[in-house]
N, C-alpha and C positions, 0 to 999 in steps of 0.2 A: 193875263194872257197874253204871249207873242205873238205878234203881229209881222207880215214880213210885207212888203212893199217892192216889186219886180219892176222897175221904170224903162220897160225896151223902146220909149220911144221916141230915147233921145237919139238913140244911134241901129236901132235893133239889136238884138243879144246871139251870141256863141256862147258857145260852152266856155274857151277861154276865157271871156269876157267875164262869165256867170263866178267861175272862182276864183276871177282875180276879185270880185269886186268881194267876195264873199272872205278871203281874206283880207281885202281892204278892212271888213265889216268888223271882224273878231280879231285884229293886229296881230297875227302868230299864225306866219307860213310853216311855222315848224309843226304845225297841229297832222299834215297834210305827210309828215313824214313816215308813220308805221306800214301806210297807203303804198309812198314810194319801194320802203322795200321790200312788200310785198310783192308788187310786180315788177319790182329786179329778182327775184327770183324763178319768176315765172320762165318755164324752160323755154320758151321763144323771145327772150329777154334778153342780152347779150350786157347791155351797159343801159340805167336810166338815170338820171339826174333832173331836176329843177328849179329852176329860183324865180322871186320874181326881182320885176326893178321897176322905179321910181319912171314916172309918164307922165309927160304935162299934154295935157291936149287941149289948143285955148283958155291956157289958162285953167283949167280944170286938172290939179292934181292925182294919180288917180297908177294902181296897183297894173303890171301887165307882165303873165307867165310869160317862161321861155326855158320850152323844153329839150332837152337832151338826151340821145336814146341811139340805139344801134338793137334791132329787132327783124322777127322772119313777121309778116304780118297774120294776121291772122284770120284762114283759107276758108273757111265757113260762119256761118250764124251759127252753128251750136257750139259749136266750141268756143267761140268769143261769146256765147252764154254762159255756159261749162265754167271756160274761168272768171267769169265776173263772182259768178256765184262761190266759186272756191277765195275769190278774195274777199268777199260779203263776210262768209263764216271766216276766217279767219280775220277778220275787222271787228269781229263780231256786233254788225250792222240790223236794226231791229229791221220788224218786217216789213213796217212802212215804209223803210228806205230802199230794203231790200226790193221791197214790188216797185217802188219808184224805178230803181238803174231797171230793172228786168222790163219791165213796159216801156219805156225811153231805147233801150236800145232795139228792143222790136222793132215800137215802130220804127228804127232810122234802117232798119234789114227788108223788112216789109216795104216799107218806101223803095229802097234802094234797088231791091227786086222787079219793082213794076217800072222804073226807068230809066234803067241801065241795063245793059249786055255784055258789058263785059266782066271778067270776071269778081270776085266777091273781094278778091286779097286787094285792089284796085279802089275798093269805097273807103271812101273817110273812116267809117266806125270797125274796118280791122284794122286801126294805128292802135298799136299799145296806149297814143297822149291820145286821143277820145277815148277810153274806156280810163283812163288819169282822171281826165278832167271830167268826168261822167262821174265816175265813182268818188271822185274829190269832195264834188258841191253835193254826191248826195250824205256825205260821208262830214260834212259842218252843218249842215242842217240839222240830221241825224246827233250830230253830238251838241251840236248847242240849242234841241231843241225845237226848233223855225219847225218842224213834223210836226209836233203835237200839238202846236197853233193854227193859224190863219194866215194863206201867204193871198195877195192879191198880187193880180199885173196888169200893166197898163196893156193896149193893143200891141205887140210889136212891127218897129217900124220895115218896110221893105225897100230894099234899093231897087235901081232897075239897070243894073250894070253887066251884060254878055258875060255869060257862065258856058263853060267848055264840055257838054254829052256826048261822048263818046267821040269824039276826035270835031263834034262841028260846034260850033256857038250860036246860042240860042238867048235872046233877049231872058233881061230876069227879073221876076225872082227865080229861083231855080228850081229845076219840078221838084224835087226829093220834098225841098221846102213848102212848095203847094201841097204836097199827096198830103204829109204831117197833119197844115194848118185845115186840112176839109176835111180828112176824120173828125179833126175835135169841134167842126164846125166852129173855127176859135177865130174871131173878130182882130183883125190887124187894122196897120195905120201906113201911110205912105210918104218920106219922102223924098223931094226931085235929087236926086242923088246917084251918078250915077257910080254905083260902088254894090258889091251886094252886102247887107246889114243886118238882115235876121239868116242864117246858115242851120241847112235842116237838123244837127244836134240840139243848137241852140231851140226852136223851134220846139223840137222834141220836149227839151228838159220843161219850158216853160207854162206850155199845152199840156205836159201831166204831174208838173205843178204847183199850179195856180187853183186854188179854192175859186177864186174866182175873177171875172176878166172888167177889169172899170175904168171909167173916164178920168175920172178925179183921184184921187190916195182919197183915203177915207178916215174918219173921223179915229184921233189915238193920239198918242203920251205920245213924240218923237226923243228917240236912245242915242242912234248911231244913222250917219252914212257911210256909205261905202263905196268903192268908184272903180272899176273894173275897164282897164283899155283896151279899144280894137287895133288890125294893122293898120288897115288905110289911113291916108291925110284925105278927109272929107272937106278937103278948100273955103276952111274958113268955120266949117262946121265940130264939134266935139265929137269927137268918134271914142263913147261912151256910154256904159251901162250903171244906173244906177239903181242901187236898191238903201234901202230905207226898214231899219230897225225899230218898231212900238212897243206899244203897251195898251192892251184894250182891259176893262176892269168890269165889261159885261156879258153874260151869259151870252155866248156865241146861238144863233137858232143856224141851222141847214140844212140839206138833203142828203139824203145814203139812197143804197140800193140795199130791196130785200131782196134777196132770187130765192126759190122754195125747187123744192120737186119730191114728190113721193116716192119709194121706193119698196115695194116688196119680196123682192126675189136677191138680195145681198145678205152675205154673212156676218159676222157683228166687227171680223176681223178687217173685210174687207168697205165698210161702211169706216173705219174708224182711218185705216189711210186716206181714201179721199179727206178725212178731215185734215189729213196731215197735209199731203197733198196741196190744195184751197188758200192754208196758213204761210207754206214756203211759197206760193201763187200772191201772197200781198191779199187773202182774206184780211177785214180789220177784224171778224167775230163766225165760228162756223157754228153752232148748235143741232142737237139732233133730237126730235119728238115723238115720241112714241104714239099710232093713233091706231082708228080701226077703219079700215079703207071696204071697199065697194067687196060684196059675198061673204063682208065679216072677217075679211082676208085682219091680220096686225097689216099695219104698213112701218114705217119709219118714215117724217117727212124732216129732208134734208136742210138747214135753212142754211143763207150765206146771207152774213153782211160787208158791203165792200164800198168803195167808192166809184163813180161813173166808171172812170178811166180806164178801172178796171172787170168793167162790169162783162165784155164782151171776152174775157180772158179766162173769168168763175165760169162764167155758161158752157166754156169750148172743158174748162174739167170737168166739171158735173156730166157734160156728156157721153165725153170719152170714159171716166172709171166707171162709171152707171150705169151707161147703157139705156137715160130715162131719153123718153119721145121729146119731151117735153119741159120748158122751166118757169114758172111764174115769176115774173119780169114785177116788181112796185118800188115808186119814187116814194121815197117816203122821211114827211121834217122833222125832228129832231133840235130839245136843246141845250148843249152842252155845257157843260162847267165848264170854266175856263180855269188852261192847267201847266206847267212846266215842269219839265225833266233836266236836274241840274244834278252831272255826277258827283259823289263824294267819295269820302277813304276812310272806312273804317279796319282800328286796327283787332284783330281776333286770335287768341292763342301767338300773339307773338308777332302775326304776318300782316300787312299791308294786304286792303282787298278796295278797288274802288267797285262801288253801285250805283247805279241812277235810280237816284229817286226823285219821284214821279208827288206832284202836291198840285191840289182843283181846290179853285176857288169858286165863290157862288159873293158876287158883288164886293169883292177884295177882300171875303172873310173865309180863310182857311177853315178847307170841308174833312181837306183829308190828304191823307201824306202817308206813300207806299213805297218802299223798294221791292225797284224790278226784280219778279222773281228768278227769273234767269242769272241773273248775278250770285241770289242768294243758294240758287244751284251750286253755281261751279264753286261758291264757295263749298259748298258742306260736302261738295266732292271732293274736292282739293284736299278741306282738313278731315277726312273724314270719319263724319260725327251728322248726328240725325239736323234735316232741315230746320226744323223746327226750333234748334240751340241756336243754330244760326243766322231765323228770323228773330228770337228772343232781343239777343245778343246786337243787331243792328237798331233795331226797334229801342233798345234803350238809348243809346249814343245818340236818336233823331230830334234835333231840339223840337219844340212843340207840340210832340207825338200825345206825351203823359196830359198836356192840357186839354188836348184836344179829346181823348178816352173821358175824361172827366167831364167832359162838356156836358 
């Protein structure tokens, strides 16, 4: 199972540093070309380009992003999130990645509204550069299968330099950064450095990404390291974010949130719409169970499985869409198989398609190989043939699947 450690104790974390470290890890800056092209086609973008430069910080070689753009900044959080959803749909991001992006943007918007009084367009999150860095990180994490695994983070280092807020100077860390750390009750570390180390975008990404905050690296087989450089000179201290990719072979123990509410006054169509809305917001799973309630009335129990970071958002959707007066909340432990999702190319009727294939393991033994339904659906629609024909054709080309079926 893929494991990622984000070590932000060295010099904090920003969206630039995270994206740069991920590109350094996978050694493929061109991965972001589809995103850059899509951003360049947005109506508020006149020109957009990016490049990654080599940077040496206190002897450590790192990648550093440089973005050049001409833009009209977003004027509201609603327009920003709508543009992000459009881009995510074009990039075919998974539900997990899409939910991550929305959570990060909502954290940044809420923190900005609380601590700033100036217009939204002057906030950092209103720039296409920030959107590129947040979406770019989610895109790589999704494409490389890291969101299917476990992500650890060390407590991010906070600096102590003065930051400008609405025309005045205030001692660091930045208020928006603290707002986000407080919302997620995320532990942090401190360094005696006169510079802003962890930014609000970095804090939002880390808080929504990390499954666990740890003081020590977890036991695993290390595979690759990536370094992303920051901008400031820290006077003899390396200004880098370090990330480590590793592999774990044990079944993972984790906890999830189970939300439930009883509904007895909604049509089936409305319940179906609520399910679609919950999935769109990043729910891990949603299901409906028929039951018999008080006064022998038939009821539907809507159950939502979600991670901790999206819990409040899911509760809000349930209450807004169903009118329910209460939602039951349970933290449920679970054991999950190790899994990885790898894109593969398949040829059907003379056309090449890319399909994400999820492989699950227990103690290093393959227990399941499954192509992603959404990719199969697109193939069937493109070729105008039945979905089951596409599924069988893809399965025939999957190595190891026949042996698994015979076992």
